[in-house]
N, C-alpha and C positions, 0 to 999 in steps of 0.2 A: 502494498500500501503506499505513495504516493508521496508522503508529509512536507512539508515547507512553513524553515523559521518563521516566525515576523519579529520584529524590533516595534524601538516605536522611531517615527512614527506610520501607523499602517493601514486598514482598512480595517474601522475600531466597526465602523456600524454594519458592514457585514459578522463579524467577531459579536455587538451584537441581537441582532439578529439571531445568527444563532442558537445563542441565551437563555433569546426568551422563545424561543422555540423549547427551548429541552428544561424551562426551567416555570413557574408561577412565580415569583419572583425571580424575576430578570434582572439585570445589568443592563446597564444601562450603556452608550456605545462613549459618554461622558465618562462615567463612572470606571470604564475603560481603558481608556487615554490616560488618568491621571496615573492606573497602575500602571501600563506599562509608559509609560515617563521615566517612572523610579527605577535606579542602579540596581544592573541585576532582574532587570523584570524582566520578562521574552517569552513568544507563544509561540504556538506548534499547533500549524490548522492539516488537513485533511476537508478532503470532497462531505459536507458534510456537520464534522464537527472540529473542537480546538482544546485545547488544554493551556491554560494560562498560571505563569508560575513565573515561580521571587526566587533567583541564587543568592546568600548570602555564607561567608563565615564557618564555610564549610559544613552547611547544608541546603537544600532544595528546599520549599514547598511549594504543594501545589492545590497554586488559588483558586483552579477554576475547574470544572473539564467540559467541556459542555455538548452530546452530543444530540444530532439531530429526531423526534424519537420515530422517523422514516428512514434515519439511518443505523440503527442500531439493530446490533443482532452483525454483526458483518464483521468484527472485528478492529472498528479503527478505533477503541478507544485505549482498547491492546495495543495498538498502533502507535498512539500517539504519545500514552506515559511511559512507550519502548525510549523512542524517540523523544523525549522530555526527562528522561532520564538518563539516554547518552549523551546528549548534551552538554544536562548540569552536574555531567564528569568530567568536560572536558572546562565543563566552568571551573572547576574547582570543590565541587561540593560532592559527600562520602556519606551524606548519607539524604532521605530525598522521604521527606512527613508532607497527608494527608489528613483535610477532615474530614466525615462521612457520618449524613445521619444513619441513625440507628436503626431505624426501620427500609431504611435501601440493599436490599441484596441482593441484587442482580450488581452492584455494583460494590458489597462488601465484598463478592464472591470473587470479581474481576482481581480484585486488591492482593487478597489470599491466594492465589492461582500469583499472581508474580514475588509473590515474597513476601510482601507489604505484615504487620504482625499488628497489634491494636496496644495505643502504650501507655494510651490517657480516654477518657472519657470526660469532656464534657455537660454537664445538664445543665439541659432544658435551654440551649444554644442557642434550635432553630426554634424560630416560629412559622408556625405552621396555619392550619384555614382554621377560624371558627376557632383563637385563642389557644389552640394545641403546641407544644408547649415537644422535641424532638431532641433528647438526646443528638451531639458527635461525639464519636472516637475517633481519636486523634492517633493513628496507623505511622509505622514505618519501617522504611528498608535498607539494608548499606547497598549501599552499591560499586560494582556496579551485577541491575541488575541478571540475575542469573534463570533464564528459563528456562524449564521440565519438560515437553512432551511441549505442544501445543496450546501453547495459554490465551490464545484468539480463539478455540472453538468452541467454546462456550456462547463470547459473544451477542 
């Protein structure tokens, strides 16, 4: 799967549209642009999705991973995480971190297949519909990622 490294400035409108398709609480183009302008922040894009990361101090953090519903289960999320981890490692990162909603079973499954392990829980971190709150699981993996078998098989 072809991925493309993006740095600031880039087409944040396209990223925001993808984010809006993927999430009810979408990030605006302005917000994505502000994040992209910060040192160490980059995005990797593939058809149907993108991942936004920040790398500093030997660690990289996934700020968001968005795959449009129509593009899911095609290995896009796996390809994006693999490409992002490779680039982050080239930038000096030795660890990759992310947060995922505790109820997001497909995403948690993907991250576990890629070697991520839960390292913390942020209680009530995400605000859901109708005032419901969801915990955020903080997951981490040492770089480089070691993919065993076909990690994209279940995306």
